[in-house]
C-alpha positions as CSV (number, residue, x, y, z in Angstrom):
1,X,0.0,0.0,0.0
2,X,1.1,3.5,-0.8
3,X,1.1,6.2,1.8
4,X,-1.5,8.9,1.2
5,X,-0.1,12.3,0.4
6,X,0.2,14.5,3.4
7,X,-1.8,17.7,3.4
8,X,-0.5,21.0,4.8
9,X,-1.7,21.7,8.2
10,X,-4.5,24.3,8.6
11,X,-3.1,27.8,8.7
12,X,0.1,26.9,6.8
13,X,1.0,27.4,3.1
14,X,3.2,25.4,0.9
15,X,6.6,26.9,0.4
16,X,6.8,29.1,-2.7
17,X,10.2,29.8,-4.3
18,X,10.5,33.1,-6.0
19,X,12.9,33.5,-9.0
20,X,16.1,35.2,-8.0
21,X,16.8,38.7,-9.4
22,X,19.6,38.7,-11.9
23,X,22.8,40.3,-10.7
24,X,23.2,43.8,-12.0
25,X,25.3,44.1,-15.1
26,X,28.6,46.1,-14.9
27,X,27.3,48.6,-17.5
28,X,24.1,49.3,-15.4
29,X,26.2,49.8,-12.3
30,X,28.6,52.1,-14.1
31,X,25.6,54.1,-15.5
32,X,24.1,54.4,-12.1
33,X,27.3,55.7,-10.6
34,X,27.7,58.1,-13.5
35,X,24.2,59.6,-12.9
36,X,24.9,59.9,-9.2
37,X,28.2,61.6,-9.9
38,X,26.5,64.1,-12.3
39,X,23.8,64.8,-9.7
40,X,26.5,65.4,-7.0
41,X,28.5,67.6,-9.4
42,X,25.4,69.6,-10.2
43,X,24.5,70.1,-6.5
44,X,28.1,71.2,-5.8
45,X,28.0,73.6,-8.7
46,X,24.8,75.3,-7.4
47,X,26.2,75.6,-3.9
48,X,29.7,76.9,-5.0
49,X,28.2,79.4,-7.3
50,X,25.6,80.5,-4.7
51,X,22.7,80.2,-7.1
52,X,19.4,80.5,-5.1
53,X,16.0,82.0,-5.5
54,X,16.9,85.2,-3.6
55,X,19.7,85.9,-6.2
56,X,17.3,85.5,-9.0
57,X,14.7,87.7,-7.4
58,X,17.3,90.4,-6.8
59,X,18.1,90.3,-10.6
60,X,14.6,91.3,-11.6
61,X,15.3,95.0,-11.2
62,X,18.4,94.7,-13.5
63,X,16.2,93.0,-16.1
64,X,13.6,95.8,-15.8
65,X,16.3,98.5,-16.2
66,X,17.7,96.7,-19.2
67,X,14.3,96.5,-20.9
68,X,13.8,100.3,-20.4
69,X,17.2,101.0,-22.1
70,X,16.3,98.6,-25.0
71,X,13.1,100.3,-26.2
72,X,12.5,101.8,-28.6
73,X,14.4,99.6,-31.0
74,X,16.7,101.3,-33.5
75,X,16.7,99.3,-36.7
76,X,19.4,100.1,-39.3
77,X,18.5,101.3,-42.8
78,X,17.6,98.8,-45.5
79,X,20.9,99.3,-47.2
80,X,22.9,98.7,-44.0
81,X,20.8,95.7,-43.1
82,X,21.2,94.2,-46.6
83,X,25.0,94.7,-46.5
84,X,25.4,93.0,-43.1
85,X,23.1,90.1,-44.0
86,X,24.9,89.4,-47.3
87,X,28.3,89.6,-45.6
88,X,27.1,87.1,-42.9
89,X,25.7,84.7,-45.5
90,X,28.8,84.9,-47.5
91,X,31.0,84.0,-44.5
92,X,28.7,81.1,-43.6
93,X,28.5,79.8,-47.2
94,X,32.2,79.7,-47.6
95,X,32.8,78.1,-44.2
96,X,30.3,75.4,-44.9
97,X,31.8,74.8,-48.4
98,X,35.3,74.5,-46.9
99,X,34.1,72.0,-44.4
100,X,32.4,69.8,-47.1
101,X,35.4,69.9,-49.3
102,X,37.7,68.8,-46.5
103,X,35.3,66.3,-45.0
104,X,34.7,64.2,-48.1
105,X,38.3,62.9,-48.4
106,X,38.6,62.5,-44.6
107,X,35.3,60.5,-44.6
108,X,36.6,58.2,-47.3
109,X,39.8,57.6,-45.4
110,X,37.9,57.1,-42.1
111,X,35.3,54.7,-43.4
112,X,36.2,51.0,-43.2
113,X,34.8,50.2,-46.7
114,X,36.9,52.8,-48.5
115,X,40.1,53.2,-46.4
116,X,43.5,52.0,-47.4
117,X,44.4,50.6,-44.0
118,X,44.3,51.0,-40.3
119,X,46.9,53.8,-40.3
120,X,45.0,56.0,-42.7
121,X,41.7,55.3,-40.9
122,X,43.2,56.1,-37.5
123,X,44.7,59.4,-38.8
124,X,41.5,60.5,-40.4
125,X,39.4,59.7,-37.4
126,X,41.9,61.5,-35.1
127,X,41.7,64.6,-37.3
128,X,37.8,64.5,-37.2
129,X,37.8,64.2,-33.4
130,X,40.4,67.0,-32.9
131,X,38.4,69.3,-35.2
132,X,35.3,68.7,-33.1
133,X,37.2,69.0,-29.8
134,X,38.7,72.5,-30.4
135,X,36.1,75.2,-30.0
136,X,35.4,77.4,-33.0
137,X,36.0,80.5,-30.9
138,X,39.5,79.3,-30.0
139,X,40.2,78.7,-33.7
140,X,38.9,82.1,-34.6
141,X,41.2,83.8,-32.1
142,X,44.2,81.9,-33.5
143,X,43.3,82.7,-37.1
144,X,42.7,86.4,-36.2
145,X,46.4,86.5,-35.3
146,X,47.3,85.0,-38.6
147,X,44.9,86.8,-41.0
148,X,43.9,89.8,-39.0
149,X,40.4,91.2,-38.4
150,X,37.9,90.2,-41.1
151,X,35.9,87.3,-42.6
152,X,38.9,85.1,-43.4
153,X,39.5,84.2,-39.8
154,X,35.8,83.3,-39.3
155,X,35.7,81.2,-42.5
156,X,38.8,79.2,-41.5
157,X,37.6,78.7,-37.9
158,X,34.0,77.6,-38.7
159,X,35.2,75.5,-41.7
160,X,37.8,73.5,-39.7
161,X,35.5,73.1,-36.7
162,X,32.6,71.9,-38.9
163,X,34.8,69.0,-40.0
164,X,34.2,67.3,-36.7
165,X,30.5,67.0,-37.4
166,X,30.4,66.8,-41.2
167,X,33.3,64.4,-41.6
168,X,31.8,62.1,-38.9
169,X,28.4,62.0,-40.6
170,X,29.9,61.4,-44.0
171,X,32.0,58.5,-42.7
172,X,29.0,56.9,-41.0
173,X,26.9,57.4,-44.2
174,X,29.6,55.6,-46.3
175,X,29.7,52.7,-43.9
176,X,25.9,52.4,-43.9
177,X,25.8,52.2,-47.8
178,X,25.1,48.9,-49.5
179,X,28.6,47.5,-50.2
180,X,27.3,45.3,-53.1
181,X,28.1,47.7,-56.0
182,X,31.6,48.4,-54.7
183,X,32.3,44.7,-54.3
184,X,31.0,44.0,-57.8
185,X,33.5,46.6,-59.2
186,X,36.3,45.1,-57.1
187,X,35.4,41.6,-58.4
188,X,35.5,42.9,-62.0
189,X,39.1,44.1,-61.4
190,X,38.5,47.7,-60.6
191,X,41.0,49.5,-58.5
192,X,40.2,51.5,-55.3
193,X,39.7,54.8,-57.2
194,X,37.2,53.2,-59.6
195,X,35.4,51.5,-56.7
196,X,34.9,54.8,-54.9
197,X,34.0,57.0,-57.9
198,X,31.6,54.4,-59.4
199,X,29.7,53.2,-56.4
200,X,29.7,55.9,-53.7
201,X,29.1,59.4,-55.0
202,X,25.6,58.8,-56.4
203,X,24.3,57.0,-53.3
204,X,26.0,59.4,-50.9
205,X,25.0,62.7,-52.6
206,X,21.7,63.1,-50.8
207,X,23.4,62.7,-47.4
208,X,26.2,65.1,-48.5
209,X,23.7,67.9,-49.4
210,X,21.4,67.3,-46.4
211,X,24.3,67.4,-43.9
212,X,25.8,70.5,-45.5
213,X,22.5,72.3,-45.2
214,X,22.1,71.3,-41.6
215,X,25.7,72.5,-40.8
216,X,24.9,75.8,-42.6
217,X,22.1,76.4,-40.0
218,X,24.6,75.9,-37.2
219,X,27.3,78.0,-38.8
220,X,24.8,80.9,-39.2
221,X,24.2,81.0,-35.5
222,X,27.9,80.5,-34.7
223,X,28.9,83.5,-37.0
224,X,27.0,85.8,-34.7
225,X,29.1,84.8,-31.7
226,X,32.3,85.0,-33.7
227,X,31.4,88.6,-34.5
228,X,32.5,89.5,-31.0
229,X,36.1,88.7,-31.9
230,X,36.1,90.8,-35.1
231,X,35.0,88.3,-37.8
232,X,32.4,90.6,-39.4
233,X,28.8,90.5,-40.4
234,X,25.8,91.1,-38.1
235,X,27.6,89.6,-35.1
236,X,30.3,92.3,-35.2
237,X,27.7,95.0,-35.5
238,X,25.9,93.7,-32.4
239,X,29.2,93.5,-30.5
240,X,30.0,97.1,-31.5
241,X,26.6,98.3,-30.3
242,X,26.7,96.6,-27.0
243,X,30.3,97.8,-26.3
244,X,29.1,101.4,-26.7
245,X,26.0,100.6,-24.6
246,X,23.7,101.3,-27.6
247,X,21.1,98.7,-26.5
248,X,18.5,100.2,-28.9
249,X,20.5,99.2,-31.9
250,X,22.0,96.0,-30.4
251,X,18.6,94.4,-29.6
252,X,17.2,95.5,-32.9
253,X,20.0,93.6,-34.7
254,X,19.5,90.6,-32.4
255,X,15.9,90.5,-33.6
256,X,17.1,90.6,-37.2
257,X,19.4,87.7,-36.5
258,X,16.5,85.7,-35.0
259,X,14.4,86.3,-38.1
260,X,17.2,85.4,-40.4
261,X,17.9,82.1,-38.6
262,X,14.2,81.2,-38.8
263,X,14.0,81.9,-42.5
264,X,17.2,80.1,-43.3
265,X,16.2,77.1,-41.2
266,X,12.8,76.9,-42.9
267,X,14.4,77.0,-46.4
268,X,17.1,74.5,-45.6
269,X,14.5,72.2,-43.9
270,X,12.4,72.3,-47.0
271,X,15.3,71.4,-49.3
272,X,16.4,68.6,-46.9
273,X,12.9,67.1,-46.9
274,X,12.7,67.2,-50.7
275,X,16.1,65.6,-51.0
276,X,15.2,62.8,-48.6
277,X,11.9,62.2,-50.4
278,X,13.6,61.9,-53.8
279,X,16.3,59.5,-52.4
280,X,13.7,57.3,-50.7
281,X,14.9,58.1,-47.2
282,X,13.0,59.4,-44.1
283,X,14.3,62.1,-41.8
284,X,15.0,60.7,-38.3
285,X,15.7,63.4,-35.7
286,X,16.7,66.7,-37.3
287,X,15.2,70.1,-36.5
288,X,11.6,71.1,-36.0
289,X,11.5,72.1,-39.7
290,X,12.6,68.6,-40.8
291,X,9.9,67.0,-38.7
292,X,7.3,69.5,-40.0
293,X,8.0,68.7,-43.7
294,X,8.6,65.0,-42.9
295,X,4.9,64.7,-41.8
296,X,3.9,66.0,-45.2
297,X,5.8,63.3,-47.0
298,X,3.4,60.9,-48.8
299,X,3.5,57.3,-47.6
300,X,5.5,55.1,-49.9
301,X,4.9,51.4,-50.6
302,X,8.5,50.4,-50.2
303,X,10.3,50.5,-46.9
304,X,12.4,53.7,-46.4
305,X,15.9,54.1,-45.1
306,X,16.3,56.5,-42.2
307,X,19.0,59.1,-42.2
308,X,20.1,60.8,-39.0
309,X,20.7,64.5,-39.5
310,X,21.6,65.8,-36.0
311,X,23.9,63.7,-34.0
312,X,24.2,64.3,-30.2
313,X,27.4,66.3,-30.5
314,X,25.7,69.2,-32.3
């Protein structure tokens, strides 16, 4: 005879084993400590700089006095405004063109699919990182010592600093391309130059133009800041007005810069959206203009390829 199964006594429950929680991963632990470190650094910064509500309230009177000295706004004449706007746009166009011209060969050398070897790839990526690491204001100060006051220093500074973003995006775009056409040319006996010129430019051109337009928007805003060191354009006019405490003219020029940035961003966003539609790609990220015109893009039957226009470092 088999013994009958024992029943649990009244008031008791059978033992339940819960699954063990997995041990935290090293990356999660490192990320947690990094966030705690940033919070501690932020708290220390607030305490050391003595930022508090009382300080902000005491600054309200300063803001009111500044607003009184700002109005009425003193806008320049149409001729003066046109001249400053054209000079600013000329500086930005040349700086962006310089960055594109220098970034294309660097991107070809930095991408794994088109580089000659590890040495050239490491050198190209190092140049791209250094260009992004050195601030454009520091570059402008250096080039002002070389070229003197004027647009040349701003063009060189913005052009070289833009390589850090433009070259990185171009290299990533080359690595994301379909490598089939290039491998076909290589299998047919084509050398490296034939592989690059036959398989890459046509597929990469939409990304080249879209990234250049996005960098143009950034350089337009940067040119205003570089005007404080004597680069020229609207930024220098604003700096001269504020140095002489002419807040009426300075704030009027600041509003002109705001309007110019909005107009240029809307135009470049329209062009970027049109380029992405024609190339069969969808805009991922980008600015508010890119997302605005991306919503108006008709739905396509074929799956689309996404192109990231604004990386975190911008």
